[in-house]
C-alpha positions as CSV (number, residue, x, y, z in Angstrom):
1,M,181.6,112.7,135.7
2,E,183.7,115.8,135.2
3,K,182.7,119.2,136.5
4,T,182.4,120.5,132.9
5,S,180.0,117.8,131.8
6,F,178.0,118.3,135.1
7,K,177.8,122.0,134.4
8,N,176.6,121.2,130.8
9,L,174.1,118.7,132.2
10,I,172.4,121.3,134.5
11,A,172.7,124.3,132.2
12,S,169.7,123.2,130.1
13,E,166.5,125.2,130.0
14,Q,164.8,121.8,130.3
15,P,164.6,120.9,134.0
16,T,167.0,118.2,135.1
17,V,166.1,115.9,138.0
18,I,169.3,114.5,139.6
19,D,169.1,111.6,142.1
20,F,172.3,111.6,144.1
21,F,172.6,108.1,145.4
22,A,175.0,105.4,146.6
23,E,175.0,101.7,145.8
24,W,175.1,100.7,149.5
25,C,172.1,102.9,150.4
26,G,168.8,101.0,151.0
27,P,166.5,104.0,150.6
28,C,168.3,105.0,147.4
29,K,167.2,101.7,145.9
30,S,163.6,102.5,146.6
31,M,163.9,105.7,144.5
32,K,164.4,103.7,141.2
33,P,160.7,102.8,140.7
34,I,159.6,106.3,141.9
35,L,161.8,107.9,139.2
36,E,160.6,105.5,136.6
37,N,157.0,106.4,137.5
38,L,157.9,110.1,137.4
39,K,159.4,109.7,133.9
40,A,156.1,108.0,132.8
41,H,154.2,111.0,134.1
42,I,156.3,113.8,132.8
43,G,157.7,112.4,129.5
44,D,160.1,114.8,128.0
45,K,159.3,117.8,130.3
46,A,162.5,117.0,132.3
47,K,165.6,114.8,132.2
48,I,166.2,112.4,135.0
49,V,169.8,111.5,135.9
50,K,171.3,109.3,138.6
51,I,174.7,110.3,140.0
52,D,176.6,107.9,142.4
53,V,178.2,110.1,145.1
54,D,181.0,107.6,145.7
55,D,182.1,107.9,142.1
56,N,181.5,111.7,142.0
57,R,182.8,112.9,145.3
58,G,183.9,116.3,143.9
59,I,180.4,117.2,142.7
60,A,178.8,115.9,145.9
61,M,181.2,118.0,148.0
62,Q,180.7,121.1,145.8
63,L,176.9,120.8,146.3
64,G,177.1,120.0,150.0
65,I,175.5,116.6,149.7
66,R,176.0,114.7,153.0
67,S,173.0,112.3,152.9
68,V,171.6,110.1,150.2
69,P,169.3,110.0,148.5
70,T,169.4,113.7,147.8
71,L,167.2,114.8,144.9
72,M,167.7,118.1,143.1
73,I,166.0,119.8,140.2
74,F,168.2,122.2,138.2
75,Q,167.2,124.6,135.4
76,N,169.5,126.9,133.6
77,G,172.3,125.9,136.0
78,E,170.4,126.9,139.1
79,V,169.0,124.7,141.9
80,I,165.2,125.0,141.7
81,W,164.4,122.4,144.3
82,K,166.2,120.1,146.7
83,K,165.1,117.3,149.0
84,I,167.0,115.0,151.2
85,G,165.4,111.6,151.5
86,I,162.8,109.9,149.5
87,S,160.4,112.0,147.5
88,S,157.1,111.2,145.8
89,V,156.2,111.4,142.2
90,A,153.5,114.0,142.9
91,E,155.9,116.3,144.7
92,M,158.5,116.2,141.9
93,E,155.9,116.4,139.2
94,S,154.4,119.5,140.8
95,V,157.8,121.3,140.8
96,I,158.5,120.3,137.2
97,N,155.0,121.3,136.0
98,S,155.5,124.7,137.7
99,L,158.6,125.3,135.6
100,A,157.0,124.4,132.2
């Protein structure tokens, strides 16, 4: 993903949940059903995007991501929330609902 397309992705007024992951990361694999469950709970309130840090090293470096999974919620180009490690549906849903 190029920096310009990443900037466009996070520039939206609609919250964007980004799961920074790596294919080799065990805990990252456990985020998939959590994010699917989150999508079922929030519908169109937010976009959910997965970004492989190995394929997007520039973006990962720019954001200071050193551990995966790292979850971030962006709105209007700003980081609203960040968590390193596995998060729960309830935690992310609460942040998203507070932005609506």
